[in-house]
C-alpha positions as CSV (number, residue, x, y, z in Angstrom):
1,M,112.3,173.0,85.2
2,T,115.5,174.0,83.7
3,S,118.2,171.6,82.7
4,V,121.7,172.2,83.8
5,P,124.4,171.1,81.3
6,V,126.9,168.7,82.8
7,S,130.3,168.3,81.4
8,I,132.3,165.1,82.3
9,T,135.9,165.0,81.3
10,A,138.2,162.1,81.6
11,E,141.9,162.8,82.2
12,A,144.6,160.5,81.0
13,R,146.5,158.8,83.8
14,D,150.2,158.7,83.9
15,D,150.4,155.0,84.9
16,S,148.5,153.8,81.8
17,F,150.3,151.2,79.7
18,D,150.1,149.7,76.2
19,V,149.4,146.0,75.9
20,S,151.7,144.3,73.5
21,P,150.3,141.9,70.9
22,L,152.2,139.1,72.5
23,A,150.7,139.8,75.9
24,G,147.2,139.9,74.2
25,R,147.9,136.5,72.7
26,I,149.0,135.1,76.0
27,S,145.9,136.4,77.7
28,A,143.7,134.9,74.9
29,A,145.5,131.5,75.4
30,M,144.9,131.7,79.2
31,E,141.2,132.4,78.7
32,T,140.9,129.5,76.3
33,I,142.6,127.1,78.7
34,M,140.4,128.4,81.6
35,I,137.2,127.8,79.5
36,A,138.4,124.3,78.6
37,L,139.2,123.6,82.3
38,L,135.8,124.8,83.4
39,A,134.1,122.5,80.9
40,F,136.4,119.5,81.5
41,M,137.0,119.5,85.3
42,P,133.6,118.3,86.4
43,L,133.9,115.4,84.0
44,A,137.5,114.6,84.9
45,L,137.1,114.7,88.6
46,G,133.9,112.6,88.5
47,V,135.6,109.5,87.1
48,V,138.2,107.2,88.4
49,S,140.7,107.4,85.5
50,A,144.0,108.9,86.5
51,W,144.7,110.3,83.1
52,S,141.8,112.7,83.3
53,E,143.0,114.2,86.5
54,M,146.5,114.5,85.0
55,V,145.0,116.5,82.1
56,V,143.6,119.0,84.7
57,V,146.9,119.2,86.5
58,G,148.7,119.8,83.2
59,A,146.3,122.5,82.1
60,V,146.7,124.3,85.4
61,A,150.5,124.0,85.1
62,A,150.2,125.6,81.6
63,L,148.1,128.4,83.1
64,V,150.7,129.1,85.7
65,A,153.4,129.1,83.0
66,L,151.4,131.5,80.8
67,L,150.8,133.8,83.8
68,V,154.5,133.9,84.5
69,A,155.2,134.6,80.8
70,R,152.5,137.3,80.8
71,L,154.2,139.0,83.8
72,I,157.6,138.8,82.1
73,V,156.3,140.2,78.8
74,S,154.5,143.1,80.4
75,P,156.9,144.3,83.1
76,N,154.8,147.4,83.8
77,V,151.8,145.3,85.0
78,R,152.0,144.7,88.7
79,F,151.1,141.5,90.5
80,V,148.5,142.8,93.0
81,W,148.7,141.6,96.6
82,T,145.6,140.3,98.4
83,W,145.1,138.5,101.7
84,A,143.4,135.7,99.7
85,Y,146.9,134.4,98.7
86,I,147.6,133.2,102.3
87,P,145.0,130.4,102.4
88,I,145.9,129.5,98.8
89,A,149.5,129.1,99.8
90,I,148.6,127.1,102.9
91,F,146.5,124.8,100.8
92,A,149.2,124.4,98.2
93,M,151.7,123.5,100.9
94,V,149.4,120.9,102.5
95,A,148.2,119.4,99.2
């Protein structure tokens, strides 16, 4: 058997972008809050204290604020549309 050399090249795309240090910090903060939420939410929603649920609501509000800040800091990053937003919006309007 003979082996055929294969050459794979990657071309740079024109729509690539640089992530600013501030955007990286915002993303790291969002990840930290998300990890804390995933650890705290089962405990908070399993008890009857109202303060624990308010901690979850406050953390989610902080996540939304950080998402908006991330989209403002990096204007070349698009917010991708998906059909999954429709049931989320309906649930947010009902709740």
